[in-house]
N, CA, C and O atoms as a CHARMM CRD file, in Angstrom:
* protein
*
  320
    1    1 UNK  N     -1.74300  15.71100  -3.50000 PROA 1      0.00000
    2    1 UNK  CA    -3.25100  15.45100  -3.15900 PROA 1      0.00000
    3    1 UNK  C     -3.50200  15.86900  -1.75600 PROA 1      0.00000
    4    1 UNK  O     -2.83400  15.19300  -0.97300 PROA 1      0.00000
    5    2 UNK  N     -4.44300  16.99500  -1.03800 PROA 2      0.00000
    6    2 UNK  CA    -4.62600  16.81800   0.27200 PROA 2      0.00000
    7    2 UNK  C     -5.70700  15.99000   0.94200 PROA 2      0.00000
    8    2 UNK  O     -6.74500  15.63000   0.38700 PROA 2      0.00000
    9    3 UNK  N     -5.34400  15.71800   2.23800 PROA 3      0.00000
   10    3 UNK  CA    -5.63700  14.40800   2.80100 PROA 3      0.00000
   11    3 UNK  C     -7.23200  14.29100   2.75100 PROA 3      0.00000
   12    3 UNK  O     -7.72100  13.17500   2.58300 PROA 3      0.00000
   13    4 UNK  N     -8.13600  15.52000   2.90700 PROA 4      0.00000
   14    4 UNK  CA    -9.50500  14.85600   2.28000 PROA 4      0.00000
   15    4 UNK  C     -9.58200  15.12100   1.25700 PROA 4      0.00000
   16    4 UNK  O    -10.65900  15.68600   1.06700 PROA 4      0.00000
   17    5 UNK  N     -8.74700  14.99800  -0.00700 PROA 5      0.00000
   18    5 UNK  CA    -8.86700  14.67700  -1.54600 PROA 5      0.00000
   19    5 UNK  C     -8.68300  13.34500  -1.80300 PROA 5      0.00000
   20    5 UNK  O     -9.29800  12.72400  -2.67000 PROA 5      0.00000
   21    6 UNK  N     -7.53700  12.72100  -0.79500 PROA 6      0.00000
   22    6 UNK  CA    -7.08700  11.90000  -0.91900 PROA 6      0.00000
   23    6 UNK  C     -8.28800  10.69000  -0.61200 PROA 6      0.00000
   24    6 UNK  O     -8.77300   9.78800  -1.29500 PROA 6      0.00000
   25    7 UNK  N     -8.48700  11.17700   0.77800 PROA 7      0.00000
   26    7 UNK  CA    -9.84200  10.02600   1.86700 PROA 7      0.00000
   27    7 UNK  C    -10.98500   9.83600   0.57200 PROA 7      0.00000
   28    7 UNK  O    -11.54300   8.74100   0.51400 PROA 7      0.00000
   29    8 UNK  N    -11.35900  10.93100  -0.51700 PROA 8      0.00000
   30    8 UNK  CA   -12.59200  11.20300  -1.23100 PROA 8      0.00000
   31    8 UNK  C    -11.96400   9.88800  -2.51600 PROA 8      0.00000
   32    8 UNK  O    -12.64100   8.96400  -2.96700 PROA 8      0.00000
   33    9 UNK  N    -10.73400  10.16000  -2.80100 PROA 9      0.00000
   34    9 UNK  CA   -10.06500   9.46500  -4.13300 PROA 9      0.00000
   35    9 UNK  C    -10.42300   7.91900  -3.41100 PROA 9      0.00000
   36    9 UNK  O    -11.22700   7.12000  -3.89100 PROA 9      0.00000
   37   10 UNK  N     -9.76900   7.74200  -2.37100 PROA 10     0.00000
   38   10 UNK  CA    -9.93400   6.29600  -1.39100 PROA 10     0.00000
   39   10 UNK  C    -11.31600   5.42600  -1.31100 PROA 10     0.00000
   40   10 UNK  O    -11.28200   4.22100  -1.55800 PROA 10     0.00000
   41   11 UNK  N    -12.24600   5.93200  -1.03800 PROA 11     0.00000
   42   11 UNK  CA   -13.22900   5.89200  -0.91700 PROA 11     0.00000
   43   11 UNK  C    -14.01000   5.53200  -2.26500 PROA 11     0.00000
   44   11 UNK  O    -14.79400   4.58500  -2.19400 PROA 11     0.00000
   45   12 UNK  N    -13.88100   6.15200  -3.40400 PROA 12     0.00000
   46   12 UNK  CA   -14.51300   6.14900  -4.62100 PROA 12     0.00000
   47   12 UNK  C    -13.26900   4.81200  -5.07100 PROA 12     0.00000
   48   12 UNK  O    -13.70100   3.67500  -5.25600 PROA 12     0.00000
   49   13 UNK  N    -12.05900   5.04100  -5.18300 PROA 13     0.00000
   50   13 UNK  CA   -11.58100   3.58000  -5.37000 PROA 13     0.00000
   51   13 UNK  C    -12.15100   2.60900  -4.39400 PROA 13     0.00000
   52   13 UNK  O    -11.08900   2.03500  -4.15400 PROA 13     0.00000
   53   14 UNK  N    -13.09200   1.94000  -3.58800 PROA 14     0.00000
   54   14 UNK  CA   -13.42000   0.86700  -2.79500 PROA 14     0.00000
   55   14 UNK  C    -14.42700   0.60000  -3.47700 PROA 14     0.00000
   56   14 UNK  O    -14.62000  -0.40300  -4.16300 PROA 14     0.00000
   57   15 UNK  N    -15.43100   1.92500  -3.22900 PROA 15     0.00000
   58   15 UNK  CA   -16.83600   1.54800  -4.46200 PROA 15     0.00000
   59   15 UNK  C    -16.19100   0.99500  -5.50800 PROA 15     0.00000
   60   15 UNK  O    -16.38200  -0.21000  -5.67400 PROA 15     0.00000
   61   16 UNK  N    -15.49100   1.54700  -6.24500 PROA 16     0.00000
   62   16 UNK  CA   -15.53000   0.49000  -7.72500 PROA 16     0.00000
   63   16 UNK  C    -14.72500  -0.30100  -7.47500 PROA 16     0.00000
   64   16 UNK  O    -14.70000  -0.79100  -8.60400 PROA 16     0.00000
   65   17 UNK  N    -13.99900  -0.88200  -6.92700 PROA 17     0.00000
   66   17 UNK  CA   -13.51200  -1.98700  -6.33300 PROA 17     0.00000
   67   17 UNK  C    -12.16700  -2.10200  -7.81400 PROA 17     0.00000
   68   17 UNK  O    -11.96300  -2.83800  -8.78000 PROA 17     0.00000
   69   18 UNK  N    -11.54600  -0.88900  -7.19100 PROA 18     0.00000
   70   18 UNK  CA   -10.33400  -0.38600  -8.51400 PROA 18     0.00000
   71   18 UNK  C     -9.07500  -0.97400  -7.52000 PROA 18     0.00000
   72   18 UNK  O     -9.08900  -0.71000  -6.31700 PROA 18     0.00000
   73   19 UNK  N     -8.19800  -1.63300  -8.00800 PROA 19     0.00000
   74   19 UNK  CA    -7.26200  -2.08900  -7.22500 PROA 19     0.00000
   75   19 UNK  C     -6.17600  -1.74000  -7.97000 PROA 19     0.00000
   76   19 UNK  O     -5.05600  -2.05600  -7.56800 PROA 19     0.00000
   77   20 UNK  N     -6.29800  -1.23600  -8.82400 PROA 20     0.00000
   78   20 UNK  CA    -4.86000  -0.35200  -9.08400 PROA 20     0.00000
   79   20 UNK  C     -5.00900   0.83600  -8.49100 PROA 20     0.00000
   80   20 UNK  O     -4.09400   1.44000  -7.93200 PROA 20     0.00000
   81   21 UNK  N     -6.28400   1.25800  -8.59900 PROA 21     0.00000
   82   21 UNK  CA    -6.28300   2.63900  -8.02900 PROA 21     0.00000
   83   21 UNK  C     -6.16600   2.25300  -6.10500 PROA 21     0.00000
   84   21 UNK  O     -5.89400   3.20300  -5.37100 PROA 21     0.00000
   85   22 UNK  N     -6.27900   1.55500  -5.79100 PROA 22     0.00000
   86   22 UNK  CA    -6.64900   1.96400  -4.53200 PROA 22     0.00000
   87   22 UNK  C     -4.56200   1.40800  -4.20900 PROA 22     0.00000
   88   22 UNK  O     -3.87400   1.92200  -3.32700 PROA 22     0.00000
   89   23 UNK  N     -4.19400   0.61100  -4.93000 PROA 23     0.00000
   90   23 UNK  CA    -2.72900   0.26000  -4.98900 PROA 23     0.00000
   91   23 UNK  C     -2.06900   2.02400  -4.73900 PROA 23     0.00000
   92   23 UNK  O     -1.58900   2.54000  -3.72900 PROA 23     0.00000
   93   24 UNK  N     -2.31400   2.60800  -6.17300 PROA 24     0.00000
   94   24 UNK  CA    -1.42700   3.53700  -6.16400 PROA 24     0.00000
   95   24 UNK  C     -2.27700   4.86900  -5.32600 PROA 24     0.00000
   96   24 UNK  O     -1.81100   5.94600  -5.69700 PROA 24     0.00000
   97   25 UNK  N     -2.96400   4.96300  -4.69600 PROA 25     0.00000
   98   25 UNK  CA    -3.47800   5.95300  -3.84800 PROA 25     0.00000
   99   25 UNK  C     -3.19300   5.65500  -2.02600 PROA 25     0.00000
  100   25 UNK  O     -2.91200   6.52500  -1.20200 PROA 25     0.00000
  101   26 UNK  N     -3.38500   4.04100  -1.74000 PROA 26     0.00000
  102   26 UNK  CA    -2.79200   3.95700  -0.60900 PROA 26     0.00000
  103   26 UNK  C     -1.23400   3.98500  -0.22900 PROA 26     0.00000
  104   26 UNK  O     -0.71000   4.25600   0.85200 PROA 26     0.00000
  105   27 UNK  N     -0.56300   3.56100  -1.65500 PROA 27     0.00000
  106   27 UNK  CA     1.27800   4.04000  -1.89300 PROA 27     0.00000
  107   27 UNK  C      1.40200   5.28300  -1.42300 PROA 27     0.00000
  108   27 UNK  O      1.98900   5.53000  -0.36900 PROA 27     0.00000
  109   28 UNK  N      0.69100   6.43700  -2.40200 PROA 28     0.00000
  110   28 UNK  CA     0.77300   7.90800  -2.51300 PROA 28     0.00000
  111   28 UNK  C      0.39600   8.22300  -0.84800 PROA 28     0.00000
  112   28 UNK  O      1.27200   8.83500  -0.23700 PROA 28     0.00000
  113   29 UNK  N     -0.66900   7.89900  -0.19200 PROA 29     0.00000
  114   29 UNK  CA    -0.67200   8.15100   1.26900 PROA 29     0.00000
  115   29 UNK  C     -0.15800   7.90900   2.12200 PROA 29     0.00000
  116   29 UNK  O     -0.43000   8.52500   3.15200 PROA 29     0.00000
  117   30 UNK  N      0.96900   6.76600   2.12900 PROA 30     0.00000
  118   30 UNK  CA     2.01500   6.58000   2.76300 PROA 30     0.00000
  119   30 UNK  C      3.30500   7.05300   3.02800 PROA 30     0.00000
  120   30 UNK  O      4.12500   7.06000   3.94500 PROA 30     0.00000
  121   31 UNK  N      3.12700   7.58100   1.47300 PROA 31     0.00000
  122   31 UNK  CA     4.47900   8.69600   1.17000 PROA 31     0.00000
  123   31 UNK  C      4.11000  10.24000   1.38600 PROA 31     0.00000
  124   31 UNK  O      4.76600  11.25600   1.15900 PROA 31     0.00000
  125   32 UNK  N      3.05200  10.08400   1.81200 PROA 32     0.00000
  126   32 UNK  CA     2.76400  11.83600   2.48500 PROA 32     0.00000
  127   32 UNK  C      2.52900  11.53500   3.71600 PROA 32     0.00000
  128   32 UNK  O      2.07700  12.55800   4.23000 PROA 32     0.00000
  129   33 UNK  N      2.59400  10.49800   4.66700 PROA 33     0.00000
  130   33 UNK  CA     2.38000  10.36400   6.47500 PROA 33     0.00000
  131   33 UNK  C      2.67700  10.99800   7.28900 PROA 33     0.00000
  132   33 UNK  O      3.87300  10.71500   7.35900 PROA 33     0.00000
  133   34 UNK  N      2.56700  11.43800   7.75100 PROA 34     0.00000
  134   34 UNK  CA     3.34600  12.01400   9.57700 PROA 34     0.00000
  135   34 UNK  C      4.15700  11.49100  10.25500 PROA 34     0.00000
  136   34 UNK  O      5.06500  12.09300  10.82800 PROA 34     0.00000
  137   35 UNK  N      3.87600   9.82100  10.31300 PROA 35     0.00000
  138   35 UNK  CA     4.90900   9.12400  11.27700 PROA 35     0.00000
  139   35 UNK  C      4.73900   7.98500  10.78800 PROA 35     0.00000
  140   35 UNK  O      3.64200   7.69200  10.31200 PROA 35     0.00000
  141   36 UNK  N      5.74500   7.12900  10.79600 PROA 36     0.00000
  142   36 UNK  CA     5.95900   5.64500  10.10300 PROA 36     0.00000
  143   36 UNK  C      4.87000   4.80700  10.77000 PROA 36     0.00000
  144   36 UNK  O      4.43400   3.85300  10.12600 PROA 36     0.00000
  145   37 UNK  N      4.43700   5.02600  11.84900 PROA 37     0.00000
  146   37 UNK  CA     2.53300   4.02300  12.03100 PROA 37     0.00000
  147   37 UNK  C      1.74600   4.47700  11.10000 PROA 37     0.00000
  148   37 UNK  O      1.09100   3.64300  10.47400 PROA 37     0.00000
  149   38 UNK  N      1.63800   5.57300  10.84400 PROA 38     0.00000
  150   38 UNK  CA     0.37000   5.68200   9.66600 PROA 38     0.00000
  151   38 UNK  C      0.92500   5.10100   8.01800 PROA 38     0.00000
  152   38 UNK  O      0.42100   4.57800   7.02400 PROA 38     0.00000
  153   39 UNK  N      1.89400   5.44200   8.35300 PROA 39     0.00000
  154   39 UNK  CA     3.00900   5.20400   6.64700 PROA 39     0.00000
  155   39 UNK  C      2.83600   3.79500   6.71700 PROA 39     0.00000
  156   39 UNK  O      1.89900   3.40300   6.02200 PROA 39     0.00000
  157   40 UNK  N      3.38700   3.00000   7.27900 PROA 40     0.00000
  158   40 UNK  CA     2.96300   1.31200   7.75200 PROA 40     0.00000
  159   40 UNK  C      1.69900   0.94000   7.13500 PROA 40     0.00000
  160   40 UNK  O      1.48400   0.24000   6.14500 PROA 40     0.00000
  161   41 UNK  N      0.55600   1.81800   8.26700 PROA 41     0.00000
  162   41 UNK  CA    -0.89900   1.29300   7.98800 PROA 41     0.00000
  163   41 UNK  C     -0.92500   1.25800   6.48700 PROA 41     0.00000
  164   41 UNK  O     -1.25200   0.23000   5.89500 PROA 41     0.00000
  165   42 UNK  N     -0.64400   2.17500   5.96600 PROA 42     0.00000
  166   42 UNK  CA    -1.30400   2.99000   4.39800 PROA 42     0.00000
  167   42 UNK  C     -0.19300   1.54500   3.67600 PROA 42     0.00000
  168   42 UNK  O     -0.60500   0.70000   2.88100 PROA 42     0.00000
  169   43 UNK  N      0.57700   1.59000   3.98000 PROA 43     0.00000
  170   43 UNK  CA     1.77900   0.65700   3.60100 PROA 43     0.00000
  171   43 UNK  C      1.29800  -1.09800   3.00600 PROA 43     0.00000
  172   43 UNK  O      1.27100  -1.62500   1.89500 PROA 43     0.00000
  173   44 UNK  N      0.94500  -1.60600   4.52000 PROA 44     0.00000
  174   44 UNK  CA    -0.00200  -2.83000   4.41800 PROA 44     0.00000
  175   44 UNK  C     -1.22100  -3.06800   3.94600 PROA 44     0.00000
  176   44 UNK  O     -1.69700  -4.20100   3.87000 PROA 44     0.00000
  177   45 UNK  N     -2.06100  -1.56600   3.44500 PROA 45     0.00000
  178   45 UNK  CA    -3.62200  -1.94100   2.93700 PROA 45     0.00000
  179   45 UNK  C     -3.18900  -2.19400   1.11700 PROA 45     0.00000
  180   45 UNK  O     -3.94300  -2.75000   0.31800 PROA 45     0.00000
  181   46 UNK  N     -1.72000  -1.59300   0.75600 PROA 46     0.00000
  182   46 UNK  CA    -1.33600  -1.12800  -0.74700 PROA 46     0.00000
  183   46 UNK  C     -1.04500  -2.06400  -0.45700 PROA 46     0.00000
  184   46 UNK  O     -2.06800  -2.69600  -0.71900 PROA 46     0.00000
  185   47 UNK  N     -0.16900  -2.95700   0.04500 PROA 47     0.00000
  186   47 UNK  CA     0.44300  -4.70100  -0.36900 PROA 47     0.00000
  187   47 UNK  C     -0.50200  -5.57300  -0.18300 PROA 47     0.00000
  188   47 UNK  O     -0.48400  -6.63700  -0.80100 PROA 47     0.00000
  189   48 UNK  N     -1.67700  -5.20500   0.87400 PROA 48     0.00000
  190   48 UNK  CA    -2.45900  -6.43400   0.83400 PROA 48     0.00000
  191   48 UNK  C     -3.28100  -6.26500  -0.69900 PROA 48     0.00000
  192   48 UNK  O     -3.31500  -7.25300  -1.43300 PROA 48     0.00000
  193   49 UNK  N     -3.93300  -4.97900  -1.14000 PROA 49     0.00000
  194   49 UNK  CA    -4.10700  -5.46300  -2.46200 PROA 49     0.00000
  195   49 UNK  C     -3.22600  -5.52600  -4.07100 PROA 49     0.00000
  196   49 UNK  O     -3.63800  -5.92100  -5.16200 PROA 49     0.00000
  197   50 UNK  N     -2.41200  -5.18700  -3.83000 PROA 50     0.00000
  198   50 UNK  CA    -1.50900  -5.95700  -4.63200 PROA 50     0.00000
  199   50 UNK  C     -1.06900  -7.13900  -4.64000 PROA 50     0.00000
  200   50 UNK  O     -0.62100  -7.52600  -5.71900 PROA 50     0.00000
  201   51 UNK  N     -1.04800  -7.98800  -3.60600 PROA 51     0.00000
  202   51 UNK  CA    -1.14400  -9.10100  -3.64600 PROA 51     0.00000
  203   51 UNK  C     -2.23700  -9.92400  -4.33400 PROA 51     0.00000
  204   51 UNK  O     -2.19300 -10.85600  -5.13600 PROA 51     0.00000
  205   52 UNK  N     -3.32000  -9.19800  -3.69000 PROA 52     0.00000
  206   52 UNK  CA    -4.64000  -9.59500  -4.18100 PROA 52     0.00000
  207   52 UNK  C     -4.75700  -9.37300  -5.83200 PROA 52     0.00000
  208   52 UNK  O     -5.34100 -10.28000  -6.42400 PROA 52     0.00000
  209   53 UNK  N     -4.34400  -8.44000  -6.50400 PROA 53     0.00000
  210   53 UNK  CA    -3.94500  -8.87900  -7.80900 PROA 53     0.00000
  211   53 UNK  C     -3.29500  -9.21200  -8.23200 PROA 53     0.00000
  212   53 UNK  O     -3.33700  -9.26700  -9.46100 PROA 53     0.00000
  213   54 UNK  N     -1.91800  -9.80700  -7.32500 PROA 54     0.00000
  214   54 UNK  CA    -1.39800  -9.97300  -8.70500 PROA 54     0.00000
  215   54 UNK  C     -0.29300  -9.16800  -9.17400 PROA 54     0.00000
  216   54 UNK  O      0.20100  -9.34300 -10.28800 PROA 54     0.00000
  217   55 UNK  N      0.18300  -8.12900  -8.20900 PROA 55     0.00000
  218   55 UNK  CA     0.32900  -6.56800  -9.24600 PROA 55     0.00000
  219   55 UNK  C      2.00400  -6.89600  -8.42900 PROA 55     0.00000
  220   55 UNK  O      2.17500  -7.08800  -7.22600 PROA 55     0.00000
  221   56 UNK  N      2.96600  -6.88000  -9.40600 PROA 56     0.00000
  222   56 UNK  CA     4.95400  -6.57700  -8.53000 PROA 56     0.00000
  223   56 UNK  C      4.34300  -5.31800  -8.24100 PROA 56     0.00000
  224   56 UNK  O      5.19100  -4.66000  -8.84400 PROA 56     0.00000
  225   57 UNK  N      3.64300  -4.54900  -7.85500 PROA 57     0.00000
  226   57 UNK  CA     4.43300  -3.83200  -6.97800 PROA 57     0.00000
  227   57 UNK  C      4.50200  -4.21500  -5.38600 PROA 57     0.00000
  228   57 UNK  O      5.31400  -3.71300  -4.60900 PROA 57     0.00000
  229   58 UNK  N      3.63300  -5.07300  -5.07500 PROA 58     0.00000
  230   58 UNK  CA     3.53300  -6.20500  -3.95200 PROA 58     0.00000
  231   58 UNK  C      4.78200  -6.44700  -3.21800 PROA 58     0.00000
  232   58 UNK  O      4.78600  -6.69300  -2.01200 PROA 58     0.00000
  233   59 UNK  N      6.06200  -6.36400  -4.08700 PROA 59     0.00000
  234   59 UNK  CA     7.74800  -6.60100  -4.02900 PROA 59     0.00000
  235   59 UNK  C      8.46800  -5.43500  -3.10800 PROA 59     0.00000
  236   59 UNK  O      9.17000  -5.40200  -2.09800 PROA 59     0.00000
  237   60 UNK  N      7.98300  -4.65300  -3.88600 PROA 60     0.00000
  238   60 UNK  CA     8.52300  -2.83700  -3.31100 PROA 60     0.00000
  239   60 UNK  C      7.87000  -2.88500  -1.86100 PROA 60     0.00000
  240   60 UNK  O      8.54000  -3.06300  -0.84400 PROA 60     0.00000
  241   61 UNK  N      6.72700  -2.73900  -1.87200 PROA 61     0.00000
  242   61 UNK  CA     6.14100  -2.54400  -0.83100 PROA 61     0.00000
  243   61 UNK  C      6.14100  -3.30200   0.40400 PROA 61     0.00000
  244   61 UNK  O      6.23100  -2.74400   1.49700 PROA 61     0.00000
  245   62 UNK  N      6.00500  -5.02500   0.21100 PROA 62     0.00000
  246   62 UNK  CA     6.41700  -5.65600   0.69400 PROA 62     0.00000
  247   62 UNK  C      8.25200  -5.24500   1.41900 PROA 62     0.00000
  248   62 UNK  O      8.50300  -5.28400   2.62300 PROA 62     0.00000
  249   63 UNK  N      9.14500  -4.93400   0.47200 PROA 63     0.00000
  250   63 UNK  CA    10.30000  -4.22200   0.63900 PROA 63     0.00000
  251   63 UNK  C     10.40800  -3.01100   1.72800 PROA 63     0.00000
  252   63 UNK  O     11.31400  -2.91100   2.55500 PROA 63     0.00000
  253   64 UNK  N      9.48100  -2.24800   1.59600 PROA 64     0.00000
  254   64 UNK  CA     9.10700  -1.03900   2.47700 PROA 64     0.00000
  255   64 UNK  C      9.18000  -1.07500   3.89400 PROA 64     0.00000
  256   64 UNK  O      9.78400  -0.35100   4.68500 PROA 64     0.00000
  257   65 UNK  N      8.06900  -2.56200   4.14100 PROA 65     0.00000
  258   65 UNK  CA     7.25100  -2.39700   5.23500 PROA 65     0.00000
  259   65 UNK  C      8.69100  -3.43700   5.85800 PROA 65     0.00000
  260   65 UNK  O      8.67700  -3.31800   7.08300 PROA 65     0.00000
  261   66 UNK  N      9.42600  -4.01900   5.58600 PROA 66     0.00000
  262   66 UNK  CA    10.71200  -5.15600   6.21900 PROA 66     0.00000
  263   66 UNK  C     11.64200  -4.28900   6.67900 PROA 66     0.00000
  264   66 UNK  O     12.22300  -4.29300   7.76400 PROA 66     0.00000
  265   67 UNK  N     11.77700  -3.20300   5.34500 PROA 67     0.00000
  266   67 UNK  CA    12.36500  -2.11900   6.26600 PROA 67     0.00000
  267   67 UNK  C     12.37200  -0.91400   7.21800 PROA 67     0.00000
  268   67 UNK  O     13.29200  -0.16300   7.54400 PROA 67     0.00000
  269   68 UNK  N     10.93800  -0.95200   7.60300 PROA 68     0.00000
  270   68 UNK  CA    10.67200  -0.16700   8.81900 PROA 68     0.00000
  271   68 UNK  C     10.33900  -0.72200  10.12300 PROA 68     0.00000
  272   68 UNK  O      9.96100  -0.10400  11.11800 PROA 68     0.00000
  273   69 UNK  N     10.65600  -2.79200   9.89200 PROA 69     0.00000
  274   69 UNK  CA    10.38600  -3.69400  10.50700 PROA 69     0.00000
  275   69 UNK  C      9.44500  -3.98000  11.36400 PROA 69     0.00000
  276   69 UNK  O      9.34900  -4.04800  12.58900 PROA 69     0.00000
  277   70 UNK  N      8.25900  -4.25100   9.76000 PROA 70     0.00000
  278   70 UNK  CA     6.80400  -4.28400   9.98300 PROA 70     0.00000
  279   70 UNK  C      6.48900  -5.57800   9.64500 PROA 70     0.00000
  280   70 UNK  O      5.45100  -6.03200  10.12600 PROA 70     0.00000
  281   71 UNK  N      7.17700  -6.30000   8.89700 PROA 71     0.00000
  282   71 UNK  CA     7.14600  -7.25100   8.21400 PROA 71     0.00000
  283   71 UNK  C      8.46700  -8.62500   7.82200 PROA 71     0.00000
  284   71 UNK  O      9.18900  -8.39200   6.85300 PROA 71     0.00000
  285   72 UNK  N      8.57800  -9.28000   8.20300 PROA 72     0.00000
  286   72 UNK  CA    10.04800 -10.30000   8.12700 PROA 72     0.00000
  287   72 UNK  C     10.49500 -10.84100   6.74300 PROA 72     0.00000
  288   72 UNK  O      9.97000 -11.77700   6.14100 PROA 72     0.00000
  289   73 UNK  N     11.51000 -10.12500   6.35500 PROA 73     0.00000
  290   73 UNK  CA    12.24700 -10.87200   5.03000 PROA 73     0.00000
  291   73 UNK  C     12.25900 -12.41500   5.20000 PROA 73     0.00000
  292   73 UNK  O     12.47100 -13.00000   6.26200 PROA 73     0.00000
  293   74 UNK  N     11.99000 -13.00700   3.95300 PROA 74     0.00000
  294   74 UNK  CA    12.13800 -14.44100   4.40500 PROA 74     0.00000
  295   74 UNK  C     12.64700 -15.10800   2.85600 PROA 74     0.00000
  296   74 UNK  O     11.80800 -14.97500   1.96500 PROA 74     0.00000
  297   75 UNK  N     13.57600 -15.60700   2.58100 PROA 75     0.00000
  298   75 UNK  CA    14.28500 -15.98100   1.34000 PROA 75     0.00000
  299   75 UNK  C     13.14700 -17.23400   0.68200 PROA 75     0.00000
  300   75 UNK  O     12.74700 -18.17700   1.36500 PROA 75     0.00000
  301   76 UNK  N     12.85800 -17.06000  -0.37800 PROA 76     0.00000
  302   76 UNK  CA    12.03600 -18.68500  -1.38300 PROA 76     0.00000
  303   76 UNK  C     10.98700 -17.85700  -1.35200 PROA 76     0.00000
  304   76 UNK  O     10.07300 -18.43400  -1.94200 PROA 76     0.00000
  305   77 UNK  N     10.53500 -16.51200  -0.86700 PROA 77     0.00000
  306   77 UNK  CA     8.69500 -16.28500  -0.99700 PROA 77     0.00000
  307   77 UNK  C      8.73500 -15.61900  -2.26200 PROA 77     0.00000
  308   77 UNK  O      9.24900 -14.57800  -2.67100 PROA 77     0.00000
  309   78 UNK  N      7.98000 -16.60800  -2.80300 PROA 78     0.00000
  310   78 UNK  CA     7.86100 -15.72100  -4.23800 PROA 78     0.00000
  311   78 UNK  C      6.34300 -14.65400  -4.01600 PROA 78     0.00000
  312   78 UNK  O      5.35900 -14.69200  -3.27800 PROA 78     0.00000
  313   79 UNK  N      6.83700 -13.76100  -5.10000 PROA 79     0.00000
  314   79 UNK  CA     5.99700 -12.20100  -4.53500 PROA 79     0.00000
  315   79 UNK  C      5.82500 -12.18800  -5.95400 PROA 79     0.00000
  316   79 UNK  O      6.67500 -12.49000  -6.79200 PROA 79     0.00000
  317   80 UNK  N      4.31600 -11.70500  -6.20300 PROA 80     0.00000
  318   80 UNK  CA     3.75200 -11.00200  -7.98500 PROA 80     0.00000
  319   80 UNK  C      5.23500 -10.27600  -8.04700 PROA 80     0.00000
  320   80 UNK  O      5.55000  -9.59800  -9.02500 PROA 80     0.00000
């Protein structure tokens, strides 16, 4: 998906309040980001929407942020 298409899809997902699509699209944006800062920006958004939705993908997204040094790994923290 090209960047303009991804932007359009994100706008539509926000308008529809579609948490599943937002998690998927922000993750896809992170996967295609040209640098770590941008990737982590998108991963943070994906994780927040996953946490709000109680989506199990929050664990994987958080792990990715931890591996980038953007989130602190804490034992005993429950994630969906």
